[in-house]
Structure formats: structure tokens, C-alpha cells
N, C-alpha and C positions, 0 to 999 in steps of 0.2 A: 604427421597430422596435417590434413587439408585445411584450407582457409575456413570452410564452413564448419568443420569439426572444432576448430579453434574458437570461432564465434559462438558456437553452441556451448562449449565448455565455459567460456567467459560469462555467457548469459546465466548458466546454472550456478557458477561459483560467485558471481558478482552480487553486490547488495541490491536493494530495491531501486536505488537511484540509477544504477547502471542499467537495470532491466527496463526502467521507464524510458531511458534514452534509446536503448536498443529497439523497443517497440515503436517509438516515433520514427527512428531512422528506417526500420524495416518497412513500415507502412509507406513511407515516402518513396523508397526505392521501388517497391512493388507497383504503386500507382504510377510512378514516372515511367517504368518499363512498359506497362500496359499502354500508357498514353503514347509513347514513342512508337511502339509496334503498330498501334492502330493508325497513327499518322503516316507510317511508311506505306500502308495500304490505302491511303487517301480516305481513311475512315475518321470522321470527326466525333466519334462516340466517347473520346477521352473526357470531354467536358461533362458528359452525362455521368460518368463514374464519379467525377469530382463532386457533382451536385448531389449525388446520393449519399455522400459521406459528410459533406459540409452541412452546416445548419442554416436553414432558411429562416427569415424573420416573419414571412407572411404566414398567418395562422393555418390556412388550409393546407399549404405545402408542408408545414411543420407537422400537422396532424397525420399526413400520409407518410412522413419520414420521421417518425417518433424516436428512432434510434440515434438521430444526428446530434442531439445534445450531449451524447457520450462520444460519438466517433469524431466529431469535429476537433476535439482537443488533442487528438493524435495525428492530425492531418496538416500538411504544410504544402505550400504551392511551389516555392522556388528554393534554390540551394541556399541563398543567403537568409531566407526566412527560417529554414530549419537550423542553419548553422548558428545564428545568433541566439535563437531560442534554446538550443541544446547547450550552448556554452553557458547561458544564464542559468539554465536548470542545473547544470553540473556545479557551478560555483556556489549558487545560493542553496542548492540542495545539500551540499556538504556542510554549509553553515547550519542549516535547519537540523541536520542529524546530530549536531553537537548538543542540542537541547531536547530533541524529540525522537521518537522511535521511527523505524522504517515503515511500520504499518500506518502511523500517523502521516508520514510523507505521502504515501499512496492515497490515503483517505482525504487529505487536504488537496492533493493534486486533482482528484476527481470531483470532490464537493466544491472546490474553488472554481473548477471549470463549469460545473452545473450552475452555480450562482452567477458566474460571468455570463453564461448563456441566457439566464433569466433576465438579467439587466439589459442585455442586448435586445431580446425579444420584446420586453415590456416597453422600452424606450422607443423602439421603432414603430410600435403600434399606438403609443400614447402621444408622442410629440409630432405635431404637424410638419415640422422641419424635415422629417424622414419619409413622409408619405410618398414623395416622388420616386424614391428608390426602393420602397418597401417590397414591391412584387418580385424584384430580381436581386435582392441583397442576400448574401450568404456570409456565414462566419466560419473561419477555420484557423487553426493554430493553437499552440499550447501557452500563449502568452498570458491569458487570463489565469490559468492554473499556476504559472510561474510567478505572477504578481502576488497571488495568495501566499506562496512560499516566501517571497521576499518580505512582504509586510509582516508575516508571522515571525520570521527571524528578527526583524527590526523591532517589533513590539516586545519580543522576549528579551532581547539584549540590545537596546538602542545605542549604547555607547561602544559596542564592539566595532573595531575598525577593519576596513577591507582595502586592499591595495588595488587602486584603479590606474589604468594606463593614462599617462599624462597628468593625472590629478593627484597622484600619491595616495596617502592613507585617508580614507573618508569613513566617517561613522555611518553605521547602518541606518540610523534614523534619518539622516540627510538623504541617503540614497532612496529610501522609501518615500519621503516627502516630495522630492523632486520627481520621482516616477509618477506619483499620484497627481501632482499638479500638472505635469506634462500631458497626462491622459485627459485631465479635465479641460485644459486649454485646447485640446485637439478634438473636442466633441463635434465641432462643426467643420472639421477637415474632411478630406476624401476618405479617411479611415475612421470615421466617427463610430462605426459599429465596433471596430477593434478597441477603440478607446473606452467605449462603454463596458466592454468585456473586461478591460483592465481594472476599471473602477469596481466592478462586481467582484473580481478576484481579490482586490485589495480589501474589500469589506469582509470577504470570507476569511482571509488571513487574520484580520483584526479580531473578528468574532471568535475564531478558533482559540487564540491565546487568552482572550478575556474570559471566555467560557471555561477554559481549562483552569484558570486561576480560581474560579468559583466552584471547581470540582466536577465540571461536566465536559466530557470529550465529545464534541459534535461529530467526530469522525468514527466513533465507536460503532454506531449502528451500521454505517456503510461498510466498515471493515468486516462486520459479522456476515453481511451479505456476500462480500468478496471471498471470505473464507469458505462459505457454504458452496459457492460456485466453484472455487478451486478444488474443494474436496471431491466434487463430482468427477473430476478428470484425473484424480490420483488413483493408482492401482490399489485394490483392496488387499489388506494384509491377510495372509493365510492363517487360520486359527487351527491350532493343533490340540486335539483332545486326547487325553489318556484313555486307552482302552481298558475298561474295568476288568476284563477277562485276561488281560495280559499281565504276567507277573512283573513286579517292579525290577528294574535293573539292579545288579549288585552295587552296594555302596563302595566308594573308594576308601582307602585306608584313612585318609584325612576326615572324610565324613563319618566313618565308623568311630574314630577316636573322639571326634567332637560330640557325637551323640552319647557315647559312653560317659564322657566327662560331665555332660549335663545331667545324666541320670544319677551319677554318683553324688554330684552337688545337691541334687534334690533329696536324696536319701539322707545325706548329712544334715540337711536343714530339718528334715522330719525328726531325726534322732535328737537334734538339739532342742527341738520343741518338746519332745517327750521328757528330756532332762529338766527343762524349766517349768513346764505346765502339766506334765503327766500324760499318760496314754489317752485318757479320756478327752483331752483337748483336741485330738486329731479329728479331722473331717473324714467322711466316708471315703473320699478319693485318696486322701493321704494314707489311710489304713490299708486300702487296696494296693497302693504302690509298695508299701512296706511288706505286705503279704506276698506279693508277686516277686519281690526281690529275695525274700527268704526262701521261696520255693526253688529259685535258680541255684542256690548254693548247695 
């Protein structure tokens, strides 16, 4: 089995969490390969590819690249960017799946990413602090979606502990609180857009669990859309219809004996009914069955 066949098989057999990681890694590798190849030919178009997948904050650019609120959450710039994001997605995604379904994981990943994108776009267009960088600011990365998953797991089971390097066992609620506070305090840093996305994702994770407790799954509608899109690419199952002019195949011995036993049991029931209630109590169908059985003898 080749490496690509092994990857393909793992993708098919893996759960939704593994597939999300594979999609992120695959897109990262493809974009990086294109970028390197173009650079080898002294072509600087690689940055154009990135800009068409990352999400701009400027409204006119966003209008012309309306697909980017979805594509940005699968896009990463550097090796450490995707490495730490995928590790976090794996660790906290496994915790999330202890309480919720795989469909809800995908639904929250995407809806959390969309709300994160909304936070980013609104803040950059509302607060004057970001006006200077608005025309050339872009958002990329899965961290907003991952923050939604972290907060959802923490709200669902706040006292569950997670083993962290150098820190030991830490409760999920403290991990979530520190993550949210760190993003809030970083709003005026060089990565203010990313921190805004984190806060949007955190809100999505919180709303997901709170709404679910009230009987509403906010990922349900999105999952229906995803299922409909997925079904478009699935091969249609062949429908086999029985030819009415073609005689039925002979029954096997087991099928014949089972059918015979059912008929005998039905006749016995009719005879018992005659004993208890008389022949006149039989229905027309029961009389017909008794008559047909008598003609066979």
C-alpha cells in the first residue's frame, strides 16, 4: 500500500475529527506547494492565492470574495501555525466528542468559524482603532473554530481535568477562562483580528451548549445543509424492480417449511374459533382460507 493509499484509507475510516485535521493539512500542503513552485519561477502570485482564500475585513473586498468566511477557517500560513492549531483541535476535539456527536463537532467547527469571522469583520469596521489596517487586513486559521470547541467542552463539563505540559492537571473551565481573557487582552496587539475571532468562537461555543440545554441544537440546520451537499457527491444506489412477467424463483426448503407452518397455525386458529364461537363467527376471509385448505386435501 502506497503512502497516498494509506492516507486515503485513514481518511475514510477515521472519525470526523480526523477528517477535519486531514482537510486542514491537505489545504496547507497544496497552498504551500503552489507558493514554492511559483517562487522558483520568480512569480510572486502565491500571495494572491492566499488572499483569495483568506477573509478580508474591508466590505467591498469581502463582497467580491464572499466564499472566504468559509475557506479562511481551513487555511494556515506557517508550519507552527497549523501545527499548534491541529494539536489543539485534536486534544479538545476528543474531549468534545465525549459529550457530543461527530455531526455536532463539524457543525460547531463551521458555525464557530462563521461567528468568529462576523466578530472580526464587524469590529474592524466599527472601531476606529482598526481603520488604519482595515484595507489590507485578512483573517486565516482554524483558531476561532477551535475556541468554540474548547469553550463548549468547558461549559459542558467545567470540572473535567486535562493534563497540560509543565502545569499538570488543569480543569477545563480554567483553560477556557484563561484563553478568553488572553484574547480579550490581546485585542490591541498586532494580532487583534485573530483575537477578535477567538472571542467570536468562544461565544459560539457557549451559545451551543446553553441552547442545547434548552432543547435547541444551533448546529442542526447547518448539518442538514452539509448532508444535502454531501449526498450530491454520493453514488446513487441502483434500484432493482421485480419483473411482473418473470416467474418467482423457487422457494428454498427453509422458506417452504416456514410458509407451511404459518398456514397450519392459521388453520388451527380458525378451527379453534369454530369450536368456541361457531362457524357463523368466521369472517369471509377466514371462511375462504378454510375452504381453500379443504380443497387441497
